[in-house]
N, C-alpha and C positions, 0 to 999 in steps of 0.2 A: 626289037624285043625278042628274046630267046624263046625257044619252045617251052622251056621250063617255066618262064615267067607267065607265058600265056595260059598254061594249065593252072597255075596258082590263082590267077585273076578269075578264071571261070569258076573254080571251086569257091572262092570268096563270095562271088555274086550269088551262087546257088545257096550257100549257107545263110546269107543275109535274108534272102527271099523266104526261106523256110522259117526263120525265127519270127519274121514279121507276120507271116500267116498264122503261126502258133499264138501270138499275142492277140491278134484280132479274133480268133476262134475262142480264146479264153474269156474275153470280155463279153462275147455274145452268149456264152453258156452260163456265166455267173454274174448277171447284172445286179443282184441284191447286195453282193459283197461290196461293191463300190458305194452303194448308197448308205451302208451302215458304217462306213469308215468315218466316224465323227470324232474330231480331236478330243472333245470333252463330253462324257456321257451325260453330265448334268445339264447340258444345253438342250437335251431332248424335252420338248414341251408337251405335256399331255393335252388331250382335247379339252377345250374350254367347257365349263359347266354353265348352263344357262342361269342367270341371276334368279334367285328365289327357289331354285330346285334344291331338293334335299334327298339324301339316301333313303331308300325304303326301310332301312334298319334303324334310322334315327327317330327318336320319339318326337311327336308333335309338340310344339311349344304350348304351354298352358295359356288359355285365353285370358286377357286382362280382366280384372274384377271391375265390373261396372257398379258404381256406388252413387246413388242419388242423395246420400246423406253426408256424413262426416267420416272421412277415411283415416284410419290410424294403422300404422305398421306395428305388428306385435311379433317380437322375436323371443322364443323360449328355447333354450338349449340348441341354438343353431337352426331351429325350425321357424321359418318366416311365414307370416300370414297377414293378409289385409283384412282388417275388421271394418265393417261398414256400420257406423252408429247412426241412430236417429237424432232428433232434436234434443238439445241439452235441457234437462229438467232441473229447475232451481227450487230448492226448499229452504226456508229459513227456520232455524231451530235456536231460539234465543238470539245470541250474537253470532252464532256459527251458521254459515251458509253452505248448503250441500249442492254440488253439481253432479248430476247422474245422467248417464247415457246407456242405452241398451242397443245391442247389435241388431241390425235390420236383416242381415243376410250373412252367409258364410259362417265362420266360427262364432258360436253363441256366447260372446263375451259381454260382461257388464262392467262399467267403470264408475267409481264413486270418488269424488274429491271433496274434502272438507276444508273450508277456508274461513279465515277471519279477515275480512277485507281482501287485500291482495296476498296475504300471508297464508301459505298452504300448511294446514295442520296434519293432514294425512291423505293417502290415496289408496284405493283397494281395487284390484282387478279380480274378477271371478270368471271361470269358464266351466259351466256345468256345476255339478254338486261337489266336486272334490278339488278342482283347481283353484287355488287361492294365492294371491300375491299382494303384498302391502309395503308401504313406506310411511314413515312418520317424520314430521317436522324437518329437521336438518337433512334427513336422508332423502327428501323429495326435491333435491336441488334441480332436477331436470324438468320440473313443472313450474311454469311462470304464468301468473295471471296478470294480463295487461290492463291498462287503463281503459275507460270507456272511450269508444270512438265517437264520431259525430252523431251516430244514430243511437248511442247509449249501449252499444254492444261491447262486451269484453271478449277478448281472444285468450284462450287457455292454450299455451304452447307446450307441447310435449317434446322435449329435446333429449332423446335417448334416456328418458326417465326410467330409472332402474327400480323395480319392485321385487322384494325378496319373497320367496315362497314361504308360506306359513302352514302349519299343520291344522287339522280340524279343531284342535283345542285352542288355537290362536298362538301357540308358541312358534318361534322362528325355526325354519329348516334351511340348512345351507345347500340343499341339493340343487336348486335352480333359481334363476333370476329371469324375470320378464322385463323386456326393454320396449318402451313405447315411443313412437315417433309420429308426430302429426299435429293437427290443430283442432280445437273445439271452439265453437262460438256460443255465447250465452244469449238468452232471450233478453231484450231490453227490460229493465226492472220496472218501468212504468206500465208494462203489460202484465205484471204479476200481481194478483190481488193482494197477496200478503205484504208486498213491498210498495204498493201504490199509495200515494198521499190522499188523504180524505179531507178536502176543504182547505188545504194549505200545502206548502211545498215551495222550494226554491230551485230554479234551474241554474246550474253551474256550467258555464261555457269557458274553457280555457284557451289560451293563445295557441296551443299546439293542436287544436281541433277536437279535444275531448269534450264530451257533453254528457251530463248526468242530472238527475233530479235528486235533490236532498230532501228526504222525508224524515221528520223528527220522531220516528217510531221508537227510537231508543230512549225517549224521555226529554223533558224540558223542566227548567227551574232556574233559580238565581243563586248567586253567591256574592258575598261582600268582599271587595278588593281591599288592598292595603291602604288605598286613598279614601276608603269609606264609601265609595260609590258601588252601586249594584252592577253586576255583570250577569247577563242572562245567557245560559248555555242550552243549546239544542243538540241532541245526539241522534245519529241514525244507527241502523242496525249493523253497519260496517265498522262502527266505532269512531267515525269521523264526527267532528263537532263544529258548530258555528257559535262563536262567542261574541256577544254584543255588550260593550260598556256604555252605560247611560249616565249623564250628569244630572244635576238637580233641575235643570231646565228641560228635561226630557229630550235631550239631543244625543244622538249616537256619537260618542267620543272615539270609539275604536271598534273595529270589526275584525275578527280573525276566523279563518277557516283552517281547521286542524285535521288534516287527512293524511294522505301519503306524503304531503309536504305542507308547509305552513304558509298561508297567504294572508296578507294584512292590509287593512286600510287604517291609517293612523290619524288622518285629518280630513275634514270635509267629506265624510262618508255619506253617500246618498241613501239614507235609510230614514223613513218616517216612523216615528215612535208614538204610539197612541198612549193616552192615559188609561188607567184601569177602567174597565167597563163596570156596569152595575153587577155583572156576574163575577167580577174579579179577574177578568182576562185582560191581557195586554197584547197588542198586535204590532208586529214589525214588518214594514213593507219595503222591499228592496226594489229600486228603480234604476237599473243599470249601474249598480254599485260595483266599482272596480277595486279589486284587491291585487296587490303585488306580492311576488315571492319574497319571503322575509330575508333570505340570505343574499342571493345574487341580484334579485330584482329583474331577472330576465324574462320570467313568465308572469302572466297575469290571468285573472279570471273575472268574469262579469256575472253578477248575481241578479236575478229577477224573480220576484214572487213574494210570498207572505209566510211568516211564522207567527204562531200564536202561543203565548204562555198561558196555560190553563189556570183556573183559580186554585189557589193553594190553601 
């Protein structure tokens, strides 16, 4: 190796050693730069927040409304409130039945529903002295009065029932609508003095588990059929009737229950028919009398009890 080659080799070794020392010193002086060299900034994960923790600036969630009564959600102009109503009060006025509830706590609402049997005639919601909403007949489609359950209780379902605001003079106002969602339960009718039977009455138990007591508070009497035989009709305050056809031998030839549907016994009806008493009364005793649905025959009802035609 020539003298010139040896000198070039020595210079190359010296330069390489200096460059290596510079790189090592740079890493030692700037360690953070290497840690921040992340290919994608979105991969930087913030510290985890402990479950259930919230920012000091966020409002505390509203506590749930505790209701020992009947809860109904009331929405007026986007403002939602839970109304907690007490027991349903039932009042009979002629053939019209009134269901009324008053708020127990929270917004002081009162709700009143007028019905004829299961048909809703009107509904009115009041809140204080000035807030009034109402619907009538066909406009009350969101209110459904169910059949009696096995305990004789009806459920009134409020399915987004819309009631329009009315002015103080009763005229409609297009400004707002109140929407009601929830359920109300009625008191069994045999616990209500105005609807209870005195000395008579017939229990009606259907195959779908509905149970009620038929009280002839709407009146009783007889009519003459096309065949010349008498038919005795008993009517309750819901507008339902029990019709009994009697032949000349004092046997029940046909029994009909006309209510939300028609149920019929057309032969061998288990009803004992008395002759007229000295006071002019006639008694009909039902002993497990079975009636079948008149159209499809899929449902049935069993009647037990007594009905009395007063002297005429």
